[in-house]
C-alpha positions in Angstrom: 14.2 -7.0 -17.8 13.1 -9.0 -14.8 14.1 -8.3 -11.3 14.5 -11.6 -9.5 15.1 -10.3 -6.0 16.6 -7.7 -3.8 18.5 -8.5 -0.6 20.4 -5.9 1.5 22.3 -3.7 -1.0 22.0 -6.2 -3.9 19.7 -6.3 -6.9 19.6 -9.5 -9.0 18.1 -9.4 -12.5 17.8 -11.4 -15.7 17.0 -10.1 -19.2 15.0 -11.5 -22.1 17.0 -12.7 -25.1 20.3 -12.4 -23.1 22.2 -15.2 -24.7 24.6 -13.5 -27.1 27.3 -12.0 -24.8 27.7 -14.7 -22.1 26.7 -17.9 -24.1 25.5 -19.7 -20.9 22.6 -19.4 -18.5 23.3 -16.5 -16.1 21.9 -13.6 -14.1 23.2 -10.1 -13.3 24.0 -8.7 -9.9 24.2 -5.0 -9.1 25.2 -3.4 -5.8 24.4 0.0 -4.4 28.1 1.0 -4.6 28.0 0.8 -8.4 29.7 -2.6 -8.8 28.2 -5.4 -10.9 28.9 -8.8 -12.2 27.3 -11.8 -13.9 26.9 -15.3 -12.3 26.6 -18.6 -14.1 23.6 -20.5 -13.0 25.1 -23.9 -13.6 28.1 -23.6 -11.4 28.0 -20.2 -9.7 31.1 -18.9 -11.4 31.5 -15.1 -11.7 31.6 -14.2 -15.4 32.4 -10.6 -16.2 32.5 -8.1 -13.3 33.3 -7.9 -9.7 31.4 -7.4 -6.4 32.5 -7.6 -2.8 33.3 -10.9 -1.1 30.4 -10.7 1.3 28.0 -10.0 -1.5 29.4 -12.9 -3.5 29.0 -15.3 -0.7 25.4 -14.1 -0.2 24.6 -14.7 -3.9 26.3 -18.1 -3.8 24.0 -19.1 -0.9 21.0 -17.9 -3.0 22.1 -20.1 -5.9 22.3 -23.1 -3.6 18.9 -22.5 -2.1 17.1 -21.5 -5.2 18.8 -23.2 -8.1 15.6 -24.5 -9.6 14.1 -21.1 -9.4 17.0 -19.6 -11.2 16.7 -22.2 -14.0 13.0 -21.5 -14.2 13.5 -17.8 -14.6 16.3 -18.3 -17.1 14.1 -20.5 -19.3 11.3 -17.9 -19.1 13.7 -15.1 -20.0 15.0 -16.9 -23.1 11.5 -17.8 -24.1 10.3 -14.2 -23.5 7.8 -15.2 -20.9 6.9 -13.4 -17.8 9.8 -13.5 -15.2 8.5 -13.7 -11.7 10.5 -12.7 -8.6 12.2 -15.4 -6.5 10.7 -15.4 -3.0 13.1 -15.2 -0.1 11.0 -17.8 1.7 14.0 -19.9 2.8 16.5 -17.1 3.4 
């Protein structure tokens, strides 16, 4: 498992070999209130799960700002390489 970043009450992760269930590049989002969901990297769609509207907007902003980073981490995850965190440098 690779934690990509934490912001406010949100933890964003990706997992090695995580291609069976969702069938497309994605990452997982967990909030402190116990909610979770999965986001598509390609278009930002929410796959299974639900989180609050505010948290969803925040994650959508991260996707826009860090799309290349998300793709890089996904490629490393499916290749079982080291998954480094995404720096909040622009946020």
